[in-house]
N, C-alpha and C positions, 0 to 999 in steps of 0.2 A: 504494500500500500504506500502511496505517496501522500504527502501533506496536500490538503485541498480544502476549499470552502465551496460548497454548493449553495447557491442563492435560491431561496424559495420563490417560485413563480406561480401564483395562483391561476394564471392564464394557461398553464400547462395541464390543468385537470382535463381528464377525458373519461367518457362513459364506457363501461365494458358490459357485455351481454350477461355477465353474472348478476347484474342488477345493482351496480354501484358505480361511484365515480372515484377515480384514482389520480393522485398526483405523486409521481415518483420523486422522492426526496434524495435518495442515494441508491443507485443501482448501476454499478460499473465493474468491468473486469479488473480494474485497478484495486478494487476492494471486494474480491469474489466471495469472501467468507460471509457477507451479510448484505441485505438490502433493506431499505426503509421506504415505505409508501404511506401517504396519508389517504385514508379511505373515507368516503362520505356516502351514507345511506339515507335516502329520503324517508320522512315519516310514513309508517305503514308498510314500507317495502321490506321484502325478504330476499336475500341473495340466494342464488342457486346452490344446491348441494354440489360440492366439489372437493377435491383432495389435491395435495401437492406430492409428487413423486420424488423421494429423496431429499425433501426440504421440510424442515420444521418451521412453524410459524407462531408468532405471538401477537395478540391484539392488545394494545394499550389504549383503553378508552379515554378519550380526551373531552368529549362533549356528548350530551344526550344519554339515552338509556336504551337498552336492547335486551334481547333474549337470544343467547347463543346455544347452538346444538353442535356437538361433536361426537364422532364415533356412533355407537348404537345407543348409549345410555345417558351421556352427560347433557343436561339441559339446565341452564342457569340464567337468571336475570343478571344483567351487568350494568354498571354505571361508571361515572367518572372516577378514574384512578384504578379501576380493576384491570388485571392482567389475565388474559386467557392463554394457556399453553396448549398448542396443538401439534402433536407429533406428526412426523412424515406419514403419509398414506391414510391419515384419519379424515374421514369425510366431515365436512363442516358447512355451516351456514349461520347467518345472523339476521335477526329481524329488528327493525327500529320500532320500538314500542312507545316512543315518545311523540310529542307534538312538534319537535324541532329536529334538525338533522342529527343523526348519530355520526360522530367523527372519531376515528381511531387510527393509531399507527399500526401498520402490518409490518412486523420485523421478521424477515426470513433468513434462515441459515441452512445451507449456504444461500447465496443471493437468489432471488426469484428470476427465473428465465421462462419464457413462454412454453417451452417444451415440458416443464414439470407440472403444468396445470392439467387436470383431468376432470371433466364433468362427471359427477357421481349420480346423475339422474335425480328424479323427484322421488 
């Protein structure tokens, strides 16, 4: 890894078919061990069931409230300050249960790459 500062650009946000908005904060081959994305889920929306192959993920809830489901049995309400640990290959989705946007950091190790994403059906 080389020293660097990545500037936040709110205009870089994009929508993905999973059902949420993403802003990549840090995702580069220069720091292949980790990626950080800001995720935004609109009120009432639920992301699609999905899993990451060979990549663990953590959600750090920054704003709003939600209901997270992982694996076959974990179902939990989450709010500001909560951290959700999601092992590799564990199916996952999150629902925004509040009246405002649900915003969280998605921290992946190793870094997220498109090839690790797998739709896990409904």
